[in-house]
Steps between C-alpha positions, in 0.01 A plus 500: 500500500659826383519802727277795423670791329554800726262789440620754248624817663419839349779668311692754707419863440747742348626603842522152648827353609726486800652802658370836621273712281733794420794275426290282270373808317855628451618166361206473261502858371853639537747212532346219298818450295859629534437746216184628674703546818765694308241733346334549840830594659604740223168682462436491874832674564428752223155572644638550849765736364239708313275511805795612713596776258141619475462501880822699538375752246156537659604513866851648484599681182174640362405861575125491543466868590416571135193278543407640839516860382304433180259236631191714441610581144566132428164386632254772395688724259410869512198451725489809730585444865195697615273255315644177640187462716310427178731203441421374849127519430529320166729229639267442795199471268690256280604290801139493623378397154762224472408370846130489409570310176722246680238461773221443247702222337572336836138536613364351179726197535355445846141544376526255210676243719832507317759278669706705741815342629521488877812684599648615823564864578869447431422352158274793411764749608759310295273515194451875542875549536565304180239700311556852628824486697702651217260793461500560875881493505513749212251733671698485825819579309336805344364611837845474657630738235250769599556772758138584586213319670256555212594188297485283814151627582393442139621140514315437828179654366524288184552186708197579716288579193594175325418293810169681550409449136595132512281430802206690353543329163522154654175553691329626186636222282385233745139614458274419209422834335209570272563589135449873555726506806770307313484736201510805726803362682674424171438850363621652829825301482552606138433863591765520772810489272335747260418735788857477631636580154281808455577613853873480432469689171287769664761553771801507269529500118554160348776641280721546806482141621834322508737272686394160624141624532486539121637148446246338732197699386572484128569126519182439701292706256657324202431156649138578587426651158699264278362174642136537385613652170736210441228245577263670253773504234568130553131421463480729197788318333308172535173653387317370193422856388765585238510874570539454877758225453712696249484818711618312809780328308617830347508671840685215672759449229568871451542577870704187576731587212566850633752568781345653810761776502402604148132511593583719800702733276209524256268583790738778598581667168220400260178531698479877475506478118152346524367648824508870597759575764231628737316167480803272508520293820789523740809286450401272786166426329681440171732255673211309659309482170810378317570237767139384472502477121833317494430253781150418373647360177724261693223404741281421197751247371547350845125459544467358149752233593295427810182469293671250271606293802139437609383161369232513231286270711443780752329717240304204366378415851389862547307482174339175612378675815326759285716796602506802275823581311575785742460274803710230335787745466477699823390221737673190362784569256646835607544420874695185413710687244590778741587244767739320265698813410539663840884479491521665159257776598688584818827496308360759260374715787843488666656607170257792486595604853866513403435665164359808673860627512485550121258788550777710649718483189221509239251741656708699746301372799691525828496125560700321765799421278520858374492631858778260602732641236396863553576506873866432424517840329410687818770728639548288813552174305636603160808311385506262799408185309185420697309370198552143622321573828201655324477221243518235771216674684288519183572135419399399851160672473425345161617159621271515803200577281584240236585225749181561697287471185683182404448339842131592506467352151652173620266497799200552271622221273525258792153596624345451155701185429674631190712225346317219685222275380 
């Protein structure tokens, strides 16, 4: 009588094996072969050397007084000091609005019974640090460079407004609102950014906006305006109406074939040949319109790729359910297409955020990069070679914004299951 075969054991996972966890990870990822170990040692030493040199520059050799003296100019351009209270009001309203929107999303997830992972307080704090720790660190750095209490009070008021808005939004989102209440709330949320914009322009002319404030606001306006236009262009390119399809194709191909810098130059020097000078918009408006037109063409192609990635069976199933063509597109096909191309969309938005520096050279707007080079011509800093300090500061601000958008994009992808079946 033969002995029974032992039960089959499951295959070990990728991290299985003897030895401690960190050591096993190092062997598998950095020292798998002698050549891998050699590359790890060489590039590890090079990385440590570069980090050391950068740390010495930042903490020892750099002269940051050029940033401290010109911090207001770098952040808000020529905005008058006596009108800084208007910035506090607008930033507080924006923080309150953002808190309400985040609270509504969290409250709705609770109302519809979406799975919420049970997490300890330490885990929640760790998640918040991963998401917003870099922004908080950047804000603290900017506050430490100030000499007055005004920026500190503004930051505290914004924090309180965002928390108040989040709590109010979560309570509202957890309730089942009627159709009229939901529409009223939606219109109110859409009206807040518009009201803030008109308030800012009434306090100070839009033509005088500059610095980092111009980069953030022009990028935000370009993103908000270009996204729906790009979606409509993508749908128009797939339309069965020849005139609509050919118009969309001509727009997309012409704009995508034109450099953004050239379009900004045309907006600067050619617009007044067609529009009277008294009716011509300010250079900031021209920059925002050009950013919108340019980015919409790229978003259209990104969305078109997402539409092509949706299986044909989805549209056929929608037809079988008796949905109208509009509902087939906007309820079934388009949400899946936008979900599939989140990384490409965010990549284009990050590129738009960085391309705002082109407005300084093409339109003469006092953008952040232009300010960083101009401050070195001041009497106190002329000829001292401080351009590296100002460029490092500008790069840091743009990196914080770009990295934060990238991390939030990855978080949204994980939540929506992008790349998984």
